[in-house]
N, C-alpha and C positions, 0 to 999 in steps of 0.2 A: 317143408312147403305145404300149405293147406290150400285146397281149392274150395270153391263154393258150389253148392248144388241147389237148384231151386226146388222148393217143395210146395205143396198145396197152400193156398193163401198168399202166395207171392213172397213168403219169407225165405231167406237164404241161410243155410247152415253150413259150417265149415266141414269139408271132407277131410278125412285123415290122410296123412302124407303117403300111407301105404295103399290107399284105395285105388282101384282101377278107375280109369276115366273114359268117358265116351269120346268119340271123334269130335262131337260138337264142343265138349268141354275143353279138349286139347286145342282145337282150332281157335276157340275164343281166348284161351290162356296164351297161346303163341301169336295171336293176331294174324293168322293165315287162314284162308278158306279151307274147308274140308277137302275139296278136290285136290288141293296141293298136298295135303297129308297122304291121300290115297296115291297120288303120283310119286311122292317120295318113297312110299312102300315098294313101288316097282323099281326104283333106282337104288335103294339101299336095303340089301337083304338082311341087315342087322335089325331092322325095324320089323318086329313080328307081333302085332297085337293079337289078342285072343279074338277069335271070331265065333260068335254064337248064332243061334237060330236067326234066319233071315239075313245073315251076313253082317250083323251088328258087330262093330269093333269095340274092344275094350283094351285100352293101353295101360300097361304096367308102369309104375313110377320110373323104372329105368328106361322104358321106351320114351316117356315124356322128356326125360333129361337128354337122351340122345337126339330127339327131335329138336329140342331147344338148342343144342350145340350145332346141329345141321343148319338150323335157321340162322344162327349167329354167323357161322362160317360163310353161308351163301349171301345173306343180306347185309351184314355189317362189315365182314372182312373181305368180301369181294371174290370169294372162291367160286369156281365153276362147279357143276355137279361132278364132273370127272375129277376135279381137284379134291373135293370132299371124299369121293369114293377112294381116291388114292390115300388120303390121310387115314381113313377108317381101315383100309387094308394094311397100311404100314404100321399104324399105331394101335390097331385093334378097335373094338367097338366103343372104346372110351377115349376119344380124342380130347386133348386138353382144350378147355374153353379159351385159354390164352394161347392157342396155336399160333405159330408164326404166320404172319400175313403173306400173301403171295408176293413174289418178287415184283418190284415196280417195273412198269413197262419201259423198254428202252426207247430213247428219243429217236425219231425218224432221222435218217441221215440227211444232211443238207444237200439240196439239189439246186441247180440253177433255176431261176424263175422261168416259167414257160414263156415261149415266144407268143406274142399276141396273135390271135387268129385273124385271118383276113376278114374284113368287115362283110357282114351278110348283106346281100342285096335284098331290099324289100320287094314284095310282090307289087306290081303296078296296081294302082287303084281300080282300074277297070276289071282286072282279074279278081281282085278281092270282091268287087261288086257281083261278079258272075258266081263266085263261090257262095256268097251270101244268098243270092237268088236261088241257087240250087238247094242249099240247106233249107230255105223257107219252103220250097216246093216239097222236099222230102218230109218236112214236118207236117205240112198240110195233108199229104198222102197218108202218113201214119195216123193222124188224128181222125181222118175219114175211115180208115180201116178199123180203128178202135171203136168208133161209134157203131159200125155195122156188126162187129163181131161180138 
C-alpha cells in the first residue's frame, strides 16, 4: 500500500509502504476524524504510535493496518468497542479482517398488545387561555429585564 503526501507546489508523491504516517494522513486514509484515532488509542493498547516533540504522532504501517481492522470491525461489522477489545485480546493484535460477525440479535418475545390508555381529558379552553396569558406576561417581564440589564 502506498500513501500520498503533499509537497511544495501542490504535487503529491507516493509514500513507501514502510513509511510512518502522521495522524492526519491516517485519518484521511481511513476516513475518520483525528480525534477518533486518538480516542481509539485510549481504548486499544495495541495501538502505539511513535510520539515526537510536541506530541506529534507517527503511525507505523502495522499500526495503520490494525486501525483499518478496528474501523472495519466497528463500522462495517457492527462490533462494539468492547467486542473488538475482546477479539484483540483473544486473537492477539492481528485479528482477521474477515472475523466472524457478531451474533444476530434475538427477536423480542411476543407480548400481548398493550391495553389502550384511558382517553386524556383536555384542559378546558378558559384554563388554556389563562396559561397563555401567564406565559405572555412572563415573556413581557423577561424582555423588559433583558433591555434593562
